[in-house]
C-alpha positions in Angstrom: 198.3 -30.7 -13.5 197.5 -33.3 -16.0 200.2 -35.4 -17.6 199.3 -34.0 -21.0 200.4 -30.5 -19.9 203.8 -31.7 -18.9 206.4 -31.2 -21.6 207.9 -34.5 -22.7 211.5 -33.5 -21.7 210.3 -32.7 -18.2 208.4 -36.0 -17.9 211.6 -37.8 -19.1 213.7 -36.0 -16.5 211.2 -36.9 -13.8 211.4 -40.6 -14.7 215.2 -40.5 -14.8 215.4 -38.8 -11.4 212.9 -41.4 -9.9 214.9 -44.2 -11.3 218.3 -42.9 -10.2 217.0 -42.1 -6.7 215.5 -45.7 -6.4 218.8 -47.2 -7.6 220.8 -45.2 -5.2 218.4 -46.1 -2.4 218.7 -49.8 -3.2 222.5 -49.5 -3.3 222.7 -47.7 0.0 220.5 -50.3 1.7 223.2 -52.9 0.8 225.8 -50.9 2.6 225.1 -52.1 6.1 227.0 -53.2 9.2 228.9 -56.2 7.8 225.8 -58.1 6.7 224.5 -58.6 10.2 221.1 -57.1 9.6 218.5 -57.9 6.9 217.0 -55.0 5.0 213.7 -55.3 7.1 215.7 -55.3 10.4 217.7 -52.3 9.3 214.5 -50.5 8.2 212.9 -51.0 11.7 216.0 -49.7 13.4 216.1 -46.6 11.2 212.4 -46.0 11.7 212.8 -46.2 15.5 215.8 -43.8 15.2 213.9 -41.3 13.0 210.4 -41.5 14.6 211.0 -42.6 18.1 209.3 -45.3 20.2 206.4 -47.3 18.8 204.4 -50.4 19.5 204.8 -53.6 17.5 201.5 -52.9 15.8 202.5 -49.4 14.8 205.8 -50.7 13.4 204.0 -53.4 11.5 201.6 -50.9 10.0 204.4 -48.5 9.1 206.5 -51.2 7.4 203.4 -52.7 5.7 204.0 -56.2 7.2 201.9 -58.6 9.3 202.2 -58.5 13.1 203.7 -62.0 13.1 206.5 -60.8 10.7 207.2 -57.8 12.8 207.4 -60.0 15.9 210.0 -62.1 14.2 212.0 -59.0 13.2 211.8 -57.5 16.6 212.8 -60.8 18.2 216.1 -60.8 16.3 216.8 -57.2 17.1 216.0 -57.9 20.7 218.4 -60.8 20.8 221.1 -58.5 19.4 220.5 -56.1 22.3 219.3 -53.3 20.0 215.9 -52.7 21.6 214.4 -51.6 24.9 210.8 -52.6 25.8 208.7 -50.7 28.3 205.1 -50.9 29.3 202.9 -48.2 27.6 202.1 -45.7 30.4 198.6 -45.1 28.8 197.8 -48.8 28.4 199.9 -51.2 30.5 198.8 -54.1 28.3 200.9 -52.7 25.4 204.6 -52.6 25.1 206.5 -49.6 23.7 209.7 -50.5 21.7 212.6 -48.1 21.5 216.3 -48.3 20.6 218.7 -49.3 23.3 222.1 -47.6 23.5 223.5 -50.4 21.3 220.7 -49.9 18.8 221.4 -46.2 18.5 225.1 -46.9 18.1 224.3 -49.4 15.4 222.1 -47.0 13.5 224.8 -44.3 13.7 227.4 -46.8 12.5 225.3 -47.8 9.5 224.6 -44.2 8.6 228.3 -43.4 8.9 229.2 -46.4 6.7 226.7 -45.4 4.1 227.9 -41.8 4.1 231.5 -42.9 3.7 230.5 -45.3 0.9 228.7 -42.5 -0.9 231.4 -39.9 -0.4 234.0 -42.4 -1.8 231.7 -43.1 -4.8 231.4 -39.4 -5.4 235.2 -39.0 -5.3 235.8 -42.0 -7.5 233.2 -41.4 -10.2 233.0 -37.6 -10.5 235.5 -34.9 -11.6 235.7 -31.9 -9.3 233.5 -29.9 -11.7 230.9 -32.7 -11.7 231.0 -32.9 -8.0 230.4 -29.2 -7.8 227.5 -29.5 -10.2 225.9 -32.2 -8.0 226.5 -30.2 -4.9 224.9 -27.1 -6.4 221.8 -29.2 -7.5 221.1 -30.6 -4.0 219.1 -27.5 -2.8 217.0 -27.7 -5.9 216.3 -31.4 -5.4 215.5 -30.8 -1.7 213.0 -28.1 -2.8 211.4 -30.6 -5.2 211.3 -33.3 -2.4 209.5 -30.9 -0.1 206.9 -30.0 -2.7 
């Protein structure tokens, strides 16, 4: 579909949704585990949690950073005890990185903290009727996200 075929009010809504989602994403990134992790360190932990074990090169490519930057990020996470490293069974020269028990606990803690922050913000900012409207809109937004 060409942009000229989209009614202006729909294009305006699309821009508003994009902006709100981006703002909410940025805000949730700042709700971390007491400021211990940088956004890039948190992103790597969450990626390993979501997608499973990966090599340093795979993580660097997925996060759009240089291998050297990823090595520094992984070094800090390793020092914190959040990572396990094992030889790749297919190529013993490569190392596969996964979350340690402490890493999994940290990700779960961050997610819980973010969920609690968002739940409190919903309660603080919305009336019961507004909260109901947001809740009813979620399946619709999910359907759009899966388009």
